[in-house]
VOGU-866646 format. One line per 5 residues: number of its first residue (from 1); their letters; for each residue x, y, z of C-alpha. Coordinates in nm, 4 decimals. Each point is the difference from the previous one (the first is absolute). Layout:
NUM> A> X Y Z | ...
***
This chain:
1> MLSQA> 2.5841 0.9441 0.7899 | -0.2182 0.0309 0.3094 | 0.0677 -0.2629 0.2673 | 0.0787 -0.0302 0.3680 | 0.3672 0.0541 -0.0786
6> TLGGL> -0.0522 0.3192 -0.2038 | -0.2445 0.1888 0.2217 | 0.2700 0.2558 0.0783 | -0.0394 0.1259 -0.3554 | -0.3763 0.0514 0.0274
11> AAHVA> -0.1068 0.3643 -0.0210 | -0.0604 0.1593 0.3393 | -0.3576 0.1032 -0.0847 | -0.1121 -0.3630 -0.0371 | -0.1873 -0.1027 0.3159
16> RPDYD> 0.1312 -0.3212 0.1580 | -0.1834 -0.2526 0.2199 | 0.0716 0.0540 0.3675 | 0.0022 -0.3710 0.0797 | 0.2547 -0.2743 -0.0668
21> WQAQR> -0.1523 -0.1652 -0.3052 | 0.2677 -0.2690 -0.0161 | -0.0973 -0.1194 0.3485 | -0.3666 -0.0496 -0.0893 | -0.1357 -0.3506 -0.0564
26> AGIVH> -0.2367 -0.0602 -0.2921 | -0.3657 -0.0202 0.1019 | -0.1583 0.0358 -0.3462 | 0.0358 -0.1997 -0.3213 | -0.1208 0.2046 -0.2940
31> FGIGA> -0.0783 -0.1436 -0.3439 | 0.0448 0.2497 -0.2845 | 0.2409 0.2546 0.1455 | -0.0244 0.2472 -0.2857 | -0.0046 0.3768 -0.0057
36> FTRAH> -0.3425 0.0369 0.1599 | 0.0826 -0.2075 0.3065 | 0.3269 0.1854 0.0514 | -0.1847 0.3332 -0.0175 | -0.2855 -0.1175 0.2207
41> QAAYT> 0.0100 -0.2973 0.2395 | 0.3785 0.0035 0.0405 | -0.0081 0.3752 0.0673 | -0.2724 -0.0402 0.2647 | 0.1956 -0.2867 0.1574
46> DAAMA> 0.3207 0.2021 0.0017 | -0.1832 0.2870 0.1706 | -0.1550 -0.2379 0.2553 | 0.3412 -0.1359 0.0965 | 0.1340 0.3557 0.0201
51> AGDRD> -0.2880 0.0681 0.2418 | 0.1088 -0.2857 0.2256 | -0.1249 -0.3263 -0.1521 | 0.2578 -0.2730 -0.0389 | 0.0567 -0.3135 -0.2080
56> WRITG> -0.2292 0.0745 -0.2925 | 0.2540 -0.0006 -0.2785 | -0.1345 -0.1261 -0.3320 | 0.1296 -0.2995 -0.1949 | -0.0919 0.0615 -0.3626
61> VSLRS> -0.0997 -0.2740 -0.2421 | 0.0062 0.0384 -0.3782 | -0.2094 -0.2704 -0.1618 | 0.1434 0.0483 -0.3484 | 0.2484 0.2766 -0.0779
66> GDVAA> 0.3311 0.0433 0.1774 | 0.0106 0.3750 -0.0682 | -0.0849 0.1188 0.3513 | 0.2419 -0.2453 0.1587 | 0.2719 0.1293 -0.2328
71> QLNPQ> -0.0832 0.3544 0.1088 | -0.0314 -0.0446 0.3759 | 0.2172 -0.2931 0.1084 | 0.3301 0.1698 -0.0951 | -0.1268 0.3068 0.1916
76> DGLYT> -0.0662 -0.2006 0.3208 | -0.3717 0.0602 -0.0572 | 0.0425 0.3772 0.0303 | -0.1614 0.2449 -0.2411 | -0.1204 0.3588 -0.0054
81> LTERA> -0.3593 0.1185 -0.0248 | -0.0554 0.3454 -0.1465 | -0.3330 0.1818 0.0225 | -0.0235 0.2502 -0.2823 | -0.2500 0.2744 -0.0903
86> GETAR> 0.0895 0.2917 -0.2244 | 0.3442 0.1249 0.0998 | -0.0226 -0.1524 0.3484 | 0.1695 -0.3313 0.0780 | 0.0528 -0.1761 0.3325
91> TRLIG> 0.2168 -0.3121 0.0254 | 0.0413 -0.2601 0.2740 | 0.2008 -0.3187 0.0302 | -0.2117 -0.3126 0.0573 | 0.1422 -0.2788 0.2168
96> SVGQV> -0.2993 -0.2329 0.0346 | 0.0851 -0.2402 -0.2843 | 0.2499 -0.2806 0.0542 | 0.0807 -0.2565 -0.2640 | -0.2007 -0.0634 -0.3170
101> IIAPQ> -0.0417 -0.3655 -0.0994 | -0.0540 -0.0985 -0.3638 | -0.2539 -0.2780 0.0455 | 0.0803 -0.2112 -0.3098 | 0.3698 -0.0004 0.0928
106> DPQAV> -0.0408 -0.0817 0.3705 | -0.3519 -0.1254 0.0748 | 0.1076 -0.1658 0.3234 | 0.1176 0.3365 0.1368 | -0.3486 0.1403 -0.0606
111> IAAIA> -0.1645 -0.2903 0.1798 | 0.2470 0.0298 0.2880 | -0.0729 0.3724 0.0327 | -0.3750 -0.0652 0.0226 | 0.0592 -0.2729 0.2582
116> HPDTR> 0.2495 0.2000 0.2103 | -0.1151 0.0571 0.3599 | 0.0600 0.3769 -0.0306 | -0.2359 0.0325 -0.2988 | -0.3480 0.1209 0.0894
121> IASFT> -0.1257 0.1510 -0.3267 | 0.0116 -0.1071 -0.3642 | -0.1026 0.2900 -0.2219 | -0.0592 0.0402 -0.3704 | 0.0139 0.2427 -0.2892
126> VTEKG> -0.0042 -0.2559 -0.2795 | -0.2552 0.1883 -0.2177 | -0.3370 -0.1418 -0.0908 | 0.1434 -0.2796 -0.2155 | 0.2177 -0.1281 0.2861
131> YVRAA> -0.3114 -0.1391 0.1707 | -0.0566 -0.2433 -0.2885 | -0.3740 0.0565 -0.0250 | -0.2374 -0.1235 -0.2673 | -0.2421 0.2418 -0.1687
136> DGSLD> -0.2616 -0.0643 0.2716 | 0.2485 0.0826 0.2783 | 0.0570 -0.3608 0.1109 | 0.3368 -0.1722 0.0091 | 0.1148 -0.0746 -0.3560
141> CGNPA> 0.0988 -0.3636 0.0412 | 0.0666 -0.0222 -0.3734 | 0.2916 0.2399 0.0314 | 0.3166 -0.2053 -0.0706 | 0.2001 0.1414 0.2914
146> LAADL> -0.2847 -0.0515 0.2458 | -0.0733 -0.3483 -0.1335 | 0.3648 -0.0908 0.0505 | -0.0111 0.1263 0.3589 | -0.3172 -0.1961 0.0732
151> AGDGA> 0.1591 -0.3137 -0.1448 | 0.3196 0.0500 0.1993 | 0.1951 0.0142 -0.3229 | 0.3328 0.1517 0.1002 | 0.0617 0.3177 0.2000
156> PRTIY> -0.2899 0.2394 0.0621 | -0.0746 0.2588 -0.2686 | -0.2966 0.1949 0.1380 | -0.0655 0.1808 0.3257 | -0.2307 -0.2881 0.0994
161> GFLAA> 0.2667 -0.2648 -0.0479 | 0.2540 0.1956 0.2036 | -0.2492 0.0842 0.2737 | -0.1262 -0.3573 0.0266 | 0.3545 -0.1323 0.0432
166> GLARR> 0.0929 0.2675 0.2534 | -0.3226 -0.0308 0.1990 | 0.0355 -0.3785 0.0120 | 0.3410 0.0434 0.1631 | -0.1429 0.2484 0.2492
171> RAAGL> -0.2768 -0.2408 0.0959 | 0.2473 -0.2873 0.0400 | 0.2228 0.2168 0.2202 | -0.2893 0.1171 0.2171 | 0.0459 0.3627 -0.1073
176> PGLTL> -0.2817 0.2561 -0.0194 | -0.1860 0.0687 -0.3203 | 0.0759 0.2989 -0.2196 | -0.1839 0.3091 -0.1096 | -0.0270 0.0029 -0.3803
181> LSCDN> -0.0162 0.3664 -0.0988 | -0.0986 0.0815 -0.3574 | 0.0975 0.3508 -0.1107 | -0.1285 -0.0402 -0.3561 | -0.2818 0.1878 -0.1708
186> LADNG> -0.2604 -0.2729 0.0367 | -0.3445 0.0657 0.1373 | -0.0234 -0.1578 0.3460 | 0.3560 -0.1237 -0.0462 | 0.0258 -0.1727 0.3362
191> RQLAA> -0.3168 -0.2033 -0.0481 | 0.1061 -0.0892 -0.3526 | 0.3425 -0.1148 0.1146 | -0.1520 -0.2064 0.2825 | -0.2449 -0.1683 -0.2369
196> LMTAY> 0.2651 -0.0734 -0.2626 | 0.2510 -0.1310 0.2548 | -0.2685 -0.2188 0.1566 | -0.1003 -0.1367 -0.3404 | 0.3621 -0.0875 -0.0721
201> LERND> 0.0553 -0.1706 0.3361 | -0.3238 -0.1980 -0.0214 | 0.1318 -0.1550 -0.3192 | 0.3597 -0.0304 0.1202 | -0.0157 -0.0730 0.3745
206> PALAD> -0.3463 0.0016 0.1652 | 0.1453 -0.0283 0.3507 | 0.2143 0.3069 -0.0620 | -0.3086 0.1795 -0.1302 | -0.1643 -0.0543 0.3387
211> WFARK> 0.3124 0.1256 0.1830 | 0.0123 0.3029 -0.2318 | -0.3646 0.0848 0.0774 | 0.0638 -0.0173 0.3751 | 0.3461 0.1559 0.0257
216> CRCPS> 0.0421 0.2522 -0.2817 | -0.1652 0.3312 -0.0889 | -0.0399 0.1891 -0.3276 | -0.0940 0.3641 0.0684 | -0.1096 0.2196 -0.2875
221> TMVDR> 0.1920 0.3158 -0.0847 | -0.0176 0.3098 -0.2159 | 0.3314 0.1427 -0.1227 | 0.0578 0.3280 -0.1824 | 0.3126 0.1661 -0.1293
226> IVPAM> 0.1006 0.0931 -0.3538 | 0.3366 -0.1614 -0.0757 | 0.1318 0.0331 -0.3560 | 0.2429 -0.2582 -0.1318 | 0.3603 0.1142 0.0247
231> TDETR> 0.2067 0.0682 -0.3113 | 0.3700 0.0536 -0.0670 | -0.0739 0.3736 -0.0080 | -0.1748 0.0079 0.3370 | 0.2698 -0.2148 0.1616
236> AWVAG> 0.2616 0.2412 -0.1333 | -0.1966 0.2922 0.1448 | -0.0128 -0.1709 0.3419 | 0.3716 -0.0730 -0.0117 | 0.0662 0.3686 -0.0619
241> QIGLA> -0.2126 0.0904 0.2999 | 0.1393 -0.2497 0.2526 | 0.3616 -0.0291 -0.1099 | -0.0075 -0.3777 -0.0622 | -0.1395 -0.2331 -0.2636
246> DEGAI> -0.3121 -0.1711 0.1354 | -0.1286 -0.2843 -0.2163 | -0.2990 -0.0462 0.2336 | -0.1029 0.3658 0.0121 | -0.3700 0.0878 -0.0004
251> LTEAF> -0.1717 0.3256 -0.0990 | -0.3547 0.0545 0.1193 | -0.2526 0.2628 0.1043 | -0.0354 0.1384 0.3521 | -0.3515 -0.1444 0.0410
256> TQWVI> -0.0323 -0.3487 0.1470 | -0.2895 -0.1925 0.1531 | -0.0378 -0.3446 0.1546 | -0.3265 -0.1250 0.1480 | 0.0165 -0.3430 0.1659
261> EDDFA> -0.2629 -0.2267 0.1506 | 0.1048 -0.0617 0.3591 | 0.0013 -0.3808 -0.0083 | 0.3453 -0.1504 0.0558 | 0.1048 -0.3491 0.1090
266> SPRPR> 0.2831 0.1249 0.2243 | 0.1906 0.3207 0.0815 | 0.0455 0.2555 -0.2781 | 0.1957 0.3219 -0.0533 | -0.1546 0.3143 0.1460
271> WEAVG> -0.0628 0.1416 -0.3461 | -0.2786 0.2158 0.1457 | 0.2659 0.2018 0.1837 | 0.1407 0.1133 -0.3354 | -0.3178 0.0752 -0.1928
276> AQFVG> -0.1783 -0.3249 -0.0861 | -0.3681 -0.0342 0.0921 | -0.1316 -0.3161 0.1686 | -0.3732 -0.0469 -0.0469 | -0.2671 -0.2644 0.0387
281> NVSAF> -0.1011 0.0086 -0.3665 | 0.2116 0.1159 -0.2917 | -0.2674 -0.0311 -0.2709 | -0.1055 0.3664 -0.0216 | 0.3599 0.1241 -0.0399
286> EAAKL> 0.0753 -0.2800 -0.2420 | -0.3013 0.0656 -0.2222 | 0.0782 0.3715 -0.0236 | 0.3617 -0.0645 -0.0890 | -0.0606 -0.2787 -0.2513
291> RMLNG> -0.2808 0.1796 -0.1829 | 0.1188 0.3603 0.0181 | 0.3800 -0.0026 0.0086 | 0.0726 -0.3310 -0.1739 | -0.2939 0.0341 -0.2365
296> AHSAL> 0.1116 0.3488 -0.1016 | 0.3606 -0.1181 -0.0350 | -0.1004 -0.2763 -0.2403 | -0.2140 0.2440 -0.1982 | 0.2918 0.2426 -0.0238
301> AYLGL> 0.2232 -0.2844 -0.1187 | -0.2089 -0.1266 -0.2916 | -0.1452 0.3357 -0.1062 | 0.3373 0.1698 0.0428 | 0.2010 -0.2579 -0.1924
306> ERGHD> -0.2492 0.0211 -0.2835 | 0.0556 0.3760 -0.0208 | 0.3784 -0.0340 -0.0017 | 0.0806 0.0798 0.3636 | 0.2640 -0.1782 0.2058
311> FVHQA> -0.0635 0.1240 0.3548 | -0.2947 0.0453 0.2364 | 0.0571 0.3739 0.0432 | -0.0165 0.0446 -0.3792 | -0.3211 -0.1990 -0.0353
316> VADPV> -0.1832 0.1746 0.2840 | 0.0884 0.3385 -0.1546 | -0.1505 -0.1012 -0.3362 | -0.3221 0.2025 -0.0475 | -0.1670 -0.2942 -0.1741
321> IRPLI> 0.0861 -0.2532 0.2726 | -0.0338 0.2025 0.3196 | -0.3804 0.0483 -0.0173 | -0.0422 -0.3761 -0.0380 | 0.2238 -0.0652 0.3019
326> ETIMR> -0.1929 0.2513 0.2094 | -0.3296 -0.1600 -0.1010 | 0.1255 -0.3495 0.0838 | 0.1092 0.1078 0.3470 | -0.2533 0.2655 0.0999
331> EEAAA> -0.3110 -0.1595 -0.1486 | 0.0229 -0.3589 -0.1193 | 0.2342 -0.1510 0.2607 | -0.1233 0.2270 0.2802 | -0.3586 -0.1130 -0.0615
336> TLDPA> 0.0967 -0.3556 0.1027 | 0.1392 0.1006 0.3397 | -0.2066 -0.0035 0.3171 | -0.0171 0.3610 0.1298 | -0.0647 -0.1356 0.3486
341> NGIDA> 0.3648 -0.1080 0.0192 | 0.1103 0.3619 0.0284 | 0.2229 0.0191 -0.3075 | -0.0290 0.3398 -0.1704 | 0.0213 -0.1101 -0.3638
346> ADYAG> 0.0229 0.3550 -0.1357 | 0.2892 0.0876 0.2295 | 0.1711 -0.3325 -0.0736 | -0.0315 0.0605 -0.3755 | 0.1601 0.3424 0.0402
351> QLLER> 0.2936 -0.1497 0.1906 | 0.0464 -0.2651 -0.2677 | 0.0015 0.2499 -0.2854 | 0.2672 0.2000 0.1807 | 0.2090 -0.3131 0.0515
356> FANSA> -0.0397 -0.1089 -0.3643 | 0.1237 0.3420 -0.1144 | 0.3306 -0.0316 0.1904 | 0.2463 0.0459 -0.2872 | 0.2948 -0.0742 0.2293
361> LDHRL> -0.0945 -0.3683 -0.0272 | 0.0241 -0.1523 -0.3461 | -0.2642 -0.2685 0.0591 | -0.0099 -0.1930 -0.3243 | -0.3374 -0.0869 -0.1477
366> MQIAM> 0.1406 -0.3296 -0.1303 | 0.0766 -0.1005 0.3584 | -0.3649 0.0507 0.0940 | -0.1260 -0.1652 -0.3205 | 0.1614 -0.3344 0.0865
371> DGSQK> -0.2258 -0.2934 0.0922 | -0.3216 0.1848 -0.0863 | -0.2074 -0.3179 -0.0196 | 0.0793 -0.0606 0.3674 | -0.0759 0.3580 0.1061
376> IPQRW> -0.3097 0.1182 -0.1857 | -0.2464 -0.2325 0.1794 | 0.0516 0.1784 0.3343 | 0.0756 0.3453 -0.1407 | -0.2726 0.0319 -0.2660
381> LEPLA> -0.2241 -0.3036 -0.0376 | -0.1210 -0.0191 0.3599 | -0.1014 0.3695 0.0067 | -0.1562 -0.0411 -0.3460 | -0.2101 -0.2872 0.1362
386> INQQA> -0.1086 0.2024 0.3054 | -0.0941 0.3011 -0.2108 | -0.1768 -0.2137 -0.2586 | -0.2115 -0.1628 0.2703 | -0.0998 0.3510 0.1121
391> GRMCP> -0.0938 0.0967 -0.3563 | 0.2997 0.2274 -0.0546 | 0.2130 0.0074 -0.3160 | 0.3712 0.0741 0.0384 | 0.1190 0.1482 -0.3303
396> ATLEA> 0.3397 0.1147 0.1313 | 0.0870 -0.3440 0.1399 | -0.1234 -0.1591 -0.3219 | 0.2271 0.2317 -0.2006 | 0.2936 -0.1234 0.2080
401> LAAWC> -0.1126 -0.3620 -0.0389 | -0.0138 0.0435 -0.3782 | 0.3537 0.1418 0.0083 | 0.1148 -0.3095 0.1882 | -0.1673 -0.2246 -0.2579
406> RHVRG> 0.1828 0.1828 -0.2775 | 0.3268 -0.0225 0.1963 | -0.0149 -0.3799 0.0402 | -0.0713 -0.0456 -0.3688 | 0.3687 0.0813 -0.0485
411> GARPV> 0.1711 0.2639 -0.2053 | 0.2669 0.2601 0.0538 | 0.0087 -0.0554 0.3775 | 0.0962 -0.3409 0.1442 | -0.2657 -0.1921 0.1926
416> DDPQA> 0.1388 -0.1249 0.3337 | -0.2812 -0.2150 0.1362 | -0.0254 -0.3638 0.1185 | -0.3015 -0.0436 -0.2320 | 0.1562 0.1807 -0.2966
421> EQLAA> -0.0186 -0.3042 -0.2287 | -0.3604 -0.0775 0.0946 | -0.1048 0.3617 -0.0518 | 0.1747 0.0188 -0.3370 | -0.1667 -0.3260 -0.1053
426> LWQAQ> -0.3408 0.1409 0.1014 | 0.0609 0.3061 -0.2144 | 0.1016 -0.2161 -0.2935 | -0.3025 -0.2259 0.0356 | -0.2632 0.2665 0.0725
431> GAAGI> 0.1267 0.3176 -0.1639 | -0.1231 0.3439 0.0982 | -0.3648 -0.0988 -0.0470 | 0.0059 -0.2757 0.2605 | 0.2828 0.0707 0.2386
436> AAAMF> -0.2060 0.1935 0.2574 | -0.2540 -0.2803 0.0338 | 0.2765 -0.2627 0.0124 | 0.1560 0.1805 0.2933 | -0.2934 0.1561 0.1848
441> GAGGL> -0.3175 -0.1668 -0.1248 | -0.1777 -0.2973 0.1557 | 0.2504 -0.2866 0.0001 | 0.2828 0.2413 -0.0851 | 0.3524 -0.0084 0.1388
446> FAATW> -0.0843 0.2401 0.2866 | -0.3620 -0.1038 0.0577 | 0.0814 -0.1135 0.3545 | 0.0449 0.3670 0.0954 | -0.2242 0.1960 -0.2365
451> VASPA> -0.2454 -0.0875 -0.2772 | -0.0501 0.3157 -0.2048 | -0.3461 0.1276 -0.0756 | -0.1050 0.0299 -0.3670 | 0.0547 0.3766 0.0257
456> ALAFL> 0.3534 -0.0451 0.1370 | 0.0866 -0.2547 -0.2681 | -0.1324 0.2359 -0.2670 | 0.2140 0.2806 0.1429 | 0.3108 -0.2221 -0.0073
461> DQRLA> -0.0796 -0.1280 -0.3496 | -0.0137 0.3579 -0.1255 | 0.3361 0.0840 0.1577 | 0.1641 -0.3162 -0.1304 | -0.1324 0.0127 -0.3568
***
């Protein structure tokens, strides 16, 4: 198995970091250190330290599962990252991750890591549901885990409970504030995180809320890289390529993008030296990615699963699905973007279609289909609302939305969604004749984001009958 002790057995073609990763102190605490972070932020950080930065190693935090800790801790945090397209593969060893803490098993270690003087950044890929938001986007204080944190009932369970405890220690010790860096697919993710954290602290510790406002920063980001979930088969393939078993191995595409608002509380890695973009406003990049890439991905997932496909490259090659995906990206999503921001939507759509067609990556549709109730507001409902206000119908997006509605009704495919029970109950109560209005009509489940016009509801009703 890959580890510091077995590196002599690593294949010669695997690129190695040209810095002493064991000597680096941890400057980042990252919540949700799954496959995406290891293919993206950790890879950028590794490259930045290879370019001369020091002491930015990442302490990973798993809020629930111990899987990543079981993969990486026995390997001294080391893992390989392989970029794959067609018959071409390029592999490098990543040294930027240190230990991974399982939060429920050792909550005090998480708090201590946040409060450590060397820590300057707390970052997040906890998915949309990790922010514990209500349907209107506010903090969901009725959530049992969040309610327990607010009441001080035992060890922290949410990112807010851990951050509040760690920040309180920093304030008491006279240490600087932190930069809270969301790398999740949320519109205006930095502003949302700041508002949610502030709301939590105002209920939990008003004095700390004031310190947080003065000392901490929450820049917005846009992240992009396609990272399929690993399987036993893909791990075996990597092992054959590198000469060692690597339980933490990651396969990804060559493309990667990271756009970051330049608003940090203290020093940060020089990620711009290794390809990241620092800008004053992330919103234009974010809107294009959420509505075109993520919106198309979700459409491929629900339409593709319905037609019996398993992978993105299969769904995008389907002659029934592909025209809908092209229409969503080139027409319906593109129409909501501001052309003054300089994003060439037609060129971007072409790049995305090429990336989706990469058959060297088995990107499972079920992976994308997870947590749809948390994703469709930003990916589909916001652009539907913008287009509706401009008098434009969006039949391709509505086709995808109908496919999602059919998916969450339940059937041959499992529904992995935090609102699965509520959605199933809506279907049972309303049936096909009333489900569209119950979800997207006035007073419906998603009315905070989009209230469908009579024409849109009629379209959905027809597709759901």
